[in-house]
C-alpha positions in Angstrom: 0.0 0.0 0.0 1.2 3.5 -0.9 -0.1 7.0 0.0 -1.3 9.4 -2.6 2.2 10.8 -2.9 3.6 7.4 -3.8 5.5 6.8 -0.5 5.2 3.2 0.7 3.3 2.6 4.0 5.5 1.2 6.7 3.9 -1.1 9.3 5.8 -0.8 12.6 5.2 -3.8 14.8 5.7 -3.2 18.5 5.2 -6.2 20.8 4.9 -5.4 24.5 4.4 -7.2 27.8 4.0 -5.4 31.1 6.2 -2.4 30.0 3.7 0.3 30.4 6.2 2.6 32.1 8.7 2.4 29.2 6.2 2.2 26.4 5.6 6.0 25.8 9.3 6.5 25.1 9.2 3.8 22.4 5.9 5.0 20.9 6.9 8.6 20.8 10.1 7.8 19.0 8.1 6.1 16.2 5.3 8.7 15.9 7.8 11.6 15.8 9.7 10.2 12.8 9.9 12.6 9.9 8.6 9.8 7.7 4.9 10.1 8.2 3.5 7.2 6.1 3.4 4.6 8.9 1.0 2.6 11.0 2.1 1.6 14.5 0.7 -1.8 15.5 1.1 -2.2 19.3 0.6 -5.9 20.1 -0.2 -6.2 23.8 1.0 -9.7 24.6 -1.4 -10.4 27.6 -0.1 -7.6 29.8 -1.5 -7.3 33.3 -0.4 -3.7 33.9 -1.9 -0.5 32.5 -0.5 -1.0 28.9 -3.9 -0.6 27.3 -4.5 2.8 29.0 -1.1 4.0 27.9 -1.7 3.2 24.3 -5.3 4.5 24.3 -4.1 7.8 25.7 -2.6 8.6 22.3 -5.0 10.2 19.8 -2.9 9.5 16.7 -4.9 7.7 14.1 -1.8 5.8 12.9 -1.8 3.7 16.1 -3.6 0.3 16.0 -3.9 -1.6 19.3 -4.4 -5.3 19.6 -4.3 -7.6 22.6 -3.7 -11.3 23.0 -5.6 -12.9 25.9 -2.5 -14.7 27.2 1.2 -14.1 27.0 2.6 -16.1 24.1 6.0 -14.5 23.7 7.6 -12.0 21.3 7.7 -14.3 18.3 4.0 -14.9 18.4 3.3 -11.2 19.1 5.3 -10.0 16.2 3.6 -12.6 13.9 0.2 -11.3 15.0 1.3 -7.8 14.1 2.6 -8.9 10.7 -0.8 -10.6 10.0 -2.5 -7.3 10.6 0.0 -5.2 8.7 -1.1 -3.2 5.7 2.2 -1.7 4.7 4.5 -2.7 1.8 7.4 -2.5 4.3 7.6 -3.8 7.9 9.7 -2.4 10.7 10.1 -3.7 14.2 10.3 -1.7 17.5 10.6 -3.0 21.0 8.9 -1.4 24.0 12.2 -0.5 25.7 13.9 1.0 22.7 14.1 4.5 21.0 14.4 5.2 17.3 16.5 8.2 16.4 15.1 10.8 14.1 15.4 9.9 10.4 15.5 6.2 10.9 12.5 5.4 8.7 13.2 8.0 6.0 16.8 6.7 5.5 15.7 3.1 5.4 12.8 3.6 3.0 15.0 5.7 0.7 17.6 2.9 0.7 15.1 0.2 -0.2 13.5 2.3 -2.9 16.9 2.7 -4.6 17.8 -0.9 -4.1 17.1 -3.9 -6.5 14.3 -6.2 -5.7 16.8 -8.8 -4.5 17.5 -6.6 -1.5 15.1 -7.9 1.1 15.8 -5.5 4.0 17.9 -2.8 5.4 19.4 -2.4 8.9 21.5 0.1 10.7 23.8 0.4 13.7 22.2 0.3 17.2 23.5 1.1 20.6 23.0 -1.4 23.4 22.8 0.6 26.6 23.2 -1.2 30.0 21.7 -0.2 33.3 24.9 1.4 34.3 24.7 3.6 31.1 27.7 1.9 29.5 27.1 0.9 26.0 28.4 -0.9 22.9 27.6 -0.7 19.2 26.1 -3.5 17.1 27.6 -4.2 14.6 30.9 -3.3 16.4 34.4 -2.9 15.1 34.9 -6.7 14.9 32.5 -6.8 11.9 34.4 -5.4 8.9 32.5 -2.8 6.8 32.6 -5.0 3.7 31.0 -7.8 5.7 27.9 -5.8 6.8 25.9 -5.9 3.6 25.2 -7.9 0.4 25.3 -11.6 0.7 25.4 -12.1 4.5 24.4 -15.7 5.0 27.9 -17.1 5.5 28.9 -14.2 7.8 25.7 -14.5 9.9 26.3 -18.2 10.4 29.3 -17.1 12.5 27.1 -15.1 14.8 24.3 -12.5 14.6 25.1 -8.8 14.6 21.7 -7.5 13.4 19.1 -6.4 16.0 15.4 -6.9 15.1 14.5 -3.2 15.9 17.0 -2.1 13.3 15.3 -3.9 10.5 13.0 -2.6 7.7 12.0 -5.4 5.5 9.8 -5.9 2.4 6.5 -7.5 3.6 6.5 -9.8 0.5 9.8 -11.3 1.7 8.0 -12.6 4.8 4.4 -13.3 3.7 4.5 -13.4 -0.1 3.8 -16.5 -2.1 7.5 -17.0 -2.4 8.4 -15.5 1.0 10.6 -17.1 3.7 7.9 -17.0 6.3 7.6 -15.3 9.7 9.1 -15.9 13.2 9.3 -19.5 14.4 7.1 -19.6 17.6 8.6 -22.9 18.6 11.9 -21.3 19.4 12.3 -20.1 23.0 14.7 -17.4 22.0 16.9 -16.3 19.1 13.9 -16.4 16.8 15.0 -13.2 15.2 18.4 -14.6 14.4 16.8 -17.7 12.8 14.6 -15.5 10.6 17.5 -13.4 9.6 19.3 -16.5 8.4 16.3 -17.5 6.3 16.2 -14.1 4.7 20.0 -13.8 4.1 20.1 -17.3 2.5 17.7 -16.1 -0.2 18.2 -12.4 -0.5 20.7 -9.6 -0.2 20.8 -7.2 2.7 21.4 -3.4 2.7 23.1 -1.5 5.5 23.1 2.1 6.8 26.4 2.9 8.5 24.8 5.1 11.1 23.4 4.7 14.6 19.7 5.1 14.2 18.3 3.3 17.3 19.1 3.1 21.0 18.3 -0.1 22.8 18.0 -0.4 26.5 18.9 -3.7 28.2 16.6 -4.0 31.2 17.4 -7.6 32.2 14.4 -9.2 30.5 14.6 -7.2 27.2 13.5 -8.9 24.1 16.9 -8.3 22.5 19.0 -9.1 25.6 19.9 -12.6 24.3 21.1 -11.5 20.9 24.0 -13.5 19.6 27.0 -11.3 18.9 29.3 -11.8 16.0 
């Protein structure tokens, strides 16, 4: 789906579980993007706190709220959001992360200029610990020439792409010839496994810039990310 100006709609999938106190920071960073053609699908994965009230306090028509009756995990929540998505492109956000300004604009522009064999684009993210120390992902151990193109062999040695940094063509996941969505049978690293399926079949684009800050809160959805 595209808007009347021809810009592709981006469906942003934000799974959340009992993160009501952190959620506004994540939502605000999406809604304040200078790229306006987006829908934000907040998937409340059976929260028992005031998550619903937080989301419903926003009056932005681009927000869509859905709730699962019981907690099924981040993979199932993301898949539920993907099924509801209307956009040509899909991006992922976590409830404890912050997108920097320009993230979506730069990613959409990259995909629009890329060949159809480029399935997705990602960027650098910071991983900020409770003591405010941080590291970059990818870090200096991943050579610049190893960060884009045919990444399957390099990713087999370890993951260096965080799910919240990704913007992917929806057809790559759900199209008739797509690779499928997240594997709900995996207790963790489901994002890494999906990345391997994508990279085995398609090329990957990369923006050499920090465009997202991720906060590791102990039970973060990206806290068990394999590092390359």
